[in-house]
C-alpha positions as CSV (number, residue, x, y, z in Angstrom):
1,X,108.0,99.2,73.9
2,X,105.8,96.2,73.7
3,X,102.5,95.9,71.8
4,X,100.5,92.7,72.6
5,X,97.1,91.5,71.5
6,X,95.2,89.1,73.9
7,X,94.3,85.8,72.3
8,X,92.6,82.8,73.9
9,X,94.5,79.6,73.1
10,X,92.9,76.3,74.1
11,X,93.8,72.7,73.5
12,X,91.2,70.5,71.8
13,X,91.6,66.9,72.9
14,X,89.2,65.9,70.2
15,X,91.3,67.4,67.4
16,X,94.7,67.2,69.1
17,X,95.6,70.9,68.3
18,X,95.7,74.2,70.0
19,X,93.0,76.7,68.7
20,X,93.5,80.4,68.8
21,X,90.8,83.0,68.9
22,X,90.7,86.8,69.5
23,X,87.7,89.0,70.2
24,X,86.4,92.4,69.2
25,X,88.0,93.9,66.1
26,X,90.6,91.1,66.1
27,X,88.0,88.3,65.9
28,X,88.9,88.0,62.2
29,X,91.7,85.7,63.1
30,X,91.2,82.0,63.4
31,X,94.2,79.7,63.5
32,X,95.7,76.8,65.3
33,X,99.0,75.0,66.0
34,X,100.2,71.5,66.8
35,X,101.8,72.8,70.0
36,X,101.2,75.8,72.2
37,X,104.3,77.6,70.9
38,X,103.3,76.8,67.3
39,X,99.8,78.2,68.0
40,X,101.4,81.4,69.4
41,X,103.5,81.7,66.2
42,X,100.5,81.3,64.0
43,X,98.5,83.8,66.1
44,X,101.3,86.3,65.6
45,X,101.3,85.9,61.9
46,X,97.5,86.1,61.7
47,X,97.5,89.3,63.8
48,X,100.3,90.9,61.8
49,X,98.3,90.4,58.6
50,X,95.1,91.6,60.1
51,X,96.7,94.8,61.6
52,X,98.5,95.5,58.3
53,X,95.1,95.3,56.5
54,X,93.5,97.6,59.1
55,X,96.2,100.2,58.8
56,X,96.2,100.0,55.0
57,X,92.4,100.4,54.9
58,X,92.3,103.1,57.5
59,X,90.2,101.0,59.9
60,X,90.1,102.4,63.4
61,X,91.2,99.9,66.1
62,X,92.7,99.9,69.6
63,X,94.8,97.6,71.7
64,X,92.4,95.7,74.0
65,X,93.3,95.1,77.6
66,X,94.6,91.7,78.6
67,X,91.8,89.7,80.3
68,X,92.6,88.3,83.7
69,X,91.5,84.8,82.9
70,X,93.0,81.4,82.1
71,X,94.0,80.5,78.5
72,X,94.6,84.1,77.5
73,X,98.1,84.9,76.1
74,X,99.8,88.1,75.1
75,X,100.6,87.8,71.4
76,X,103.1,90.1,69.8
77,X,102.7,91.0,66.1
78,X,105.7,91.2,63.8
79,X,108.2,93.9,65.1
80,X,107.6,96.2,62.1
81,X,103.8,96.2,62.9
82,X,104.4,96.5,66.6
83,X,106.6,99.5,66.1
84,X,104.2,101.3,63.7
85,X,101.3,100.5,66.0
86,X,103.2,101.7,69.1
87,X,103.9,105.0,67.4
88,X,100.3,105.4,66.3
89,X,99.0,104.5,69.8
90,X,101.4,106.9,71.6
91,X,100.6,109.8,69.2
92,X,96.9,109.4,69.7
93,X,97.3,109.1,73.5
94,X,99.1,112.4,73.5
95,X,96.5,113.9,71.1
96,X,99.1,114.8,68.6
97,X,98.6,114.9,64.8
98,X,101.1,113.4,62.4
99,X,102.3,117.0,61.6
100,X,102.8,117.7,65.4
101,X,105.1,114.8,65.8
102,X,106.9,115.5,62.5
103,X,107.5,119.1,63.6
104,X,108.9,117.9,67.0
105,X,111.2,115.5,65.3
106,X,112.4,118.1,62.8
107,X,111.3,116.0,59.8
108,X,108.7,116.3,57.1
109,X,105.2,115.1,57.6
110,X,105.5,112.4,54.9
111,X,108.7,111.0,56.5
112,X,106.9,110.6,59.8
113,X,103.8,109.2,58.1
114,X,106.1,106.4,56.7
115,X,107.1,105.5,60.3
116,X,103.5,104.7,61.2
117,X,103.2,102.4,58.2
118,X,104.5,98.8,58.8
119,X,105.4,98.5,55.1
120,X,107.8,101.5,55.1
121,X,108.8,101.9,58.8
122,X,112.5,101.7,59.1
123,X,113.7,104.4,61.6
124,X,117.3,105.2,62.2
125,X,118.7,105.0,65.8
126,X,118.9,108.8,65.7
127,X,115.2,109.0,64.9
128,X,114.3,106.4,67.6
129,X,116.2,108.5,70.2
130,X,114.2,111.6,69.1
131,X,110.9,109.6,69.3
132,X,111.9,108.7,72.9
133,X,112.0,112.4,73.7
134,X,108.7,113.2,72.0
135,X,106.8,110.3,73.7
136,X,108.7,110.3,76.9
137,X,109.3,106.5,76.8
138,X,112.3,104.4,76.1
139,X,112.5,102.6,72.8
140,X,116.0,101.3,73.1
141,X,117.6,99.7,76.0
142,X,121.1,98.8,75.1
């Protein structure tokens, strides 16, 4: 399970910093870092906040494909956001409703709804194993 958002990170010799930009619905982020690693960290924080806002507001968004071009990096949002976003993406790919997944997991709709919310998502190992069966993909590799 890995959710990444493509971001273009370029070095400005004029300013001596690494600038980060994203496109499409993620173009709301603009940040930079003193080093490439610092710029990636800042991008992750900015994406996490933006995605949390989109989920809270009910804004529709998708994971864009990774461009096959220089200066593009795969940036991972915070794990709680990545997990909630992965669940939402997989559920939509399988054309399942929140209720459909909750029924397959043997839990209430409201409990599953919390799993797709980064603020409240905190699944047990047992629930994660059940999710693996529902979505047909491994979540845990121990």
